C-alpha positions in Angstrom: 68.0 17.5 127.0 68.6 19.1 130.3 70.1 22.5 129.3 68.8 25.2 131.6 69.0 29.0 131.1 67.3 31.0 133.8 67.9 33.3 136.7 67.8 31.0 139.7 69.8 28.7 142.0 71.8 25.7 140.9 70.8 23.7 144.0 72.5 20.3 144.6 73.2 19.5 140.9 76.8 18.9 140.0 77.6 21.2 137.0 80.3 23.3 135.3 79.5 26.4 137.2 80.0 30.0 136.3 79.4 32.3 139.3 79.0 36.0 139.3 81.7 38.4 140.4 81.1 38.9 144.1 79.4 35.5 144.4 79.6 34.0 147.9 81.8 31.1 148.8 78.7 29.0 149.5 77.8 29.0 145.8 81.0 27.1 144.8 84.4 26.3 146.0 87.8 25.6 144.5 89.2 22.2 145.2 90.2 18.8 144.0 92.5 15.8 144.4 95.5 14.5 142.6 97.7 16.2 139.9 94.9 17.0 137.4 95.1 20.5 135.9 92.8 22.9 134.0 94.9 24.3 131.2 92.5 26.5 129.3 88.8 27.7 129.4 87.2 29.6 126.6 83.7 31.0 126.4 82.1 32.1 123.1 85.5 32.3 121.4 86.7 34.9 123.9 84.0 37.4 122.9 81.1 38.8 125.0 77.8 37.0 124.9 75.4 39.6 123.4 71.7 39.0 123.9 68.7 40.9 122.4 65.1 40.8 123.4 63.7 37.6 121.9 66.3 35.3 120.4 67.9 32.6 122.5 71.7 33.0 122.2 74.1 30.0 122.2 77.7 30.2 123.5 80.2 27.4 123.1 82.4 26.7 126.1 85.6 24.6 125.9 87.6 23.3 128.9 91.0 21.8 128.3 92.5 19.7 131.1 95.4 17.3 131.7 96.2 14.4 134.0 98.8 11.6 133.7 96.0 9.0 133.5 94.0 10.9 130.9 90.8 12.9 131.2 87.5 11.0 131.9 85.0 13.8 131.6 83.9 17.3 132.4 81.0 16.7 134.8 79.2 19.9 134.2 79.2 23.4 132.6 77.2 26.2 134.2 77.4 30.0 134.2 76.3 32.3 137.0 75.7 36.0 136.7 74.4 38.4 139.4 72.1 36.3 141.6 70.1 34.4 140.6 71.1 34.5 136.9 72.6 31.3 135.5 72.9 29.1 132.5 73.9 25.5 132.6 74.9 22.4 130.6 74.7 18.9 132.0 77.3 16.1 131.7 75.3 14.2 129.0 75.5 17.3 126.7 79.3 17.7 127.0 81.7 16.1 124.5 85.4 15.4 125.4 88.0 14.9 122.7 91.5 13.7 123.3 94.3 15.9 122.2 96.9 13.3 123.6 97.0 10.5 126.1 97.0 13.0 129.0 95.0 16.0 127.6 91.4 16.4 126.5 89.2 19.3 125.5 85.6 19.1 126.6 83.0 21.3 125.0 79.4 22.2 125.7 76.9 24.9 124.7 75.4 27.4 127.1 72.1 29.1 126.1 70.9 32.5 127.2 67.2 33.3 127.0 66.2 37.0 127.3 62.4 36.3 127.7 61.2 37.7 131.0 59.2 34.5 131.8 62.1 32.1 131.4 65.3 34.0 131.2 67.1 37.0 132.7 65.7 38.6 135.8 66.3 42.3 135.3 69.0 44.1 133.3 71.5 43.4 136.0 72.3 40.2 134.1 74.5 42.5 131.8 77.7 42.0 133.8 80.8 40.0 134.2 80.0 36.4 134.8 82.3 33.7 136.3 82.8 30.3 134.8 83.8 27.4 136.9 84.3 23.7 136.1 84.5 20.2 137.5 86.8 17.8 135.5 87.5 14.2 136.4 90.5 12.0 135.4 90.6 8.3 134.6 92.4 7.6 138.0 89.6 9.5 139.8 91.6 12.6 140.3 89.3 15.7 140.0 89.5 19.4 140.0 86.8 22.1 140.3 86.9 25.8 140.2 84.2 28.4 140.7 86.0 31.0 138.5 88.1 29.2 136.0 87.6 32.2 133.7 85.2 35.2 133.3 83.2 36.5 130.5 80.7 39.3 129.8 77.0 39.2 129.0 75.9 42.4 127.2 72.6 44.0 126.0 72.3 44.0 122.2 72.6 47.6 120.8 71.0 49.4 117.9 71.9 52.7 116.2 70.3 54.7 113.4 71.2 57.7 111.3 69.1 60.1 109.2 70.6 63.1 107.4 68.3 65.7 105.9 67.2 67.6 103.9 68.0 65.5 100.8 69.1 67.0 98.4 70.6 70.1 99.9 72.4 73.1 98.5 76.1 73.5 99.2 76.7 75.7 102.3 73.3 75.0 103.8 72.7 73.2 107.0 72.3 69.4 107.3 70.5 68.0 110.3 71.7 64.5 111.4 69.4 62.6 113.8 69.6 59.1 115.1 68.7 56.8 118.0 70.9 54.7 120.2 69.0 51.9 121.9 69.6 48.6 123.6 67.8 45.5 124.8 65.7 45.9 128.0 65.2 42.5 129.6 62.6 43.8 132.0 60.2 44.6 129.1 61.7 42.5 126.2 61.8 45.7 124.1 64.5 48.1 123.0 64.9 51.3 125.0 67.0 54.4 124.4 70.5 54.4 125.8 70.8 57.8 127.5 73.7 60.2 128.1 76.2 58.2 125.9 78.9 59.7 123.7 78.4 58.9 120.0 80.6 59.9 117.1 79.2 61.4 113.9 81.3 60.3 110.9 81.4 61.4 107.3 82.6 59.9 104.0 82.8 61.7 100.7 81.2 59.9 97.8 84.6 59.7 96.1 86.3 58.3 99.2 86.3 54.9 101.0 87.3 56.3 104.4 85.1 57.7 107.1 86.4 60.6 109.2 85.1 61.8 112.6 83.1 65.0 112.5 82.0 65.6 116.1 80.8 63.9 119.3 77.1 63.9 120.1 75.6 62.9 123.5 72.4 60.9 123.4 69.3 62.5 125.1 67.1 61.2 127.9 65.4 59.0 125.3 68.5 57.9 123.5 68.0 60.3 120.5 70.8 62.0 118.7 70.7 65.3 116.9 73.3 67.7 115.5 74.0 69.9 112.5 76.7 70.2 109.9 77.3 72.4 106.8 76.8 70.7 103.4 80.0 70.6 101.4 79.9 67.7 99.0 78.0 64.5 98.2 78.7 62.0 100.9 77.6 59.6 103.6 76.9 60.2 107.3 76.7 57.7 110.0 76.9 57.4 113.8 79.3 55.2 115.7 79.1 54.1 119.3 82.2 52.7 121.0 80.2 50.6 123.5 80.4 50.2 127.3 81.0 47.2 129.6 77.3 46.2 129.5 76.6 47.2 125.8 78.5 46.3 122.7 79.9 48.8 120.1 77.6 49.5 117.2 77.8 51.5 113.9 74.7 52.6 112.1 74.1 52.1 108.4 75.1 55.2 106.4 72.7 57.8 105.0 73.7 59.5 101.7 73.2 63.2 101.1 73.1 64.7 97.6 74.7 68.2 97.8 73.9 70.4 94.8 
């Protein structure tokens, strides 16, 4: 197996290449020969690739192409983020399946390793990545693109909620604390996500619907804290809408018994 996931340079290898936004023309170029076309490229089902601190994450890539002679192969699949981040799949790990005499869909799996010694170099890898591809036809037509599509790589997020005291008398103050954190690929640990807007939500014990209570801003350590007045038995939770580099997350709820 020659799958590679690491910050670095692709070198002279021919691969399905994904280059970072702002990548130089020297990294890859659009080109080809003949009437072959790339019809569709999908990374991870169209969803961002979300990576934590230890687990290697896999993302399926599919490339659909057409030529009057039929598709021979997708020569490579690689993904480049901000230099020198990249992930790559070689031709012997790509499978092409015919949809018709002229069209095939070729698939491979990119892997993303967050470990500092083998994976992302700095948190700058949380960005928009470009995906390019080289596809060959049976009559030797070919096409390659350095940005056939784009996709996002994001830092996995966590969110907690704790409401106290429990139980509490009706009309008294409830303090709701929490912590918003996300993966730090420099340390392979989770760190607080600072100065972010997070919504406190509440659901009565007799209801199935959460309603927004107020917006809370995370502190310099990612911590959250606010107060509300106890009214009835119910559940509190924090909800974060996400950013371009960090996915949305909702905490588990915390029940408060109001007496």
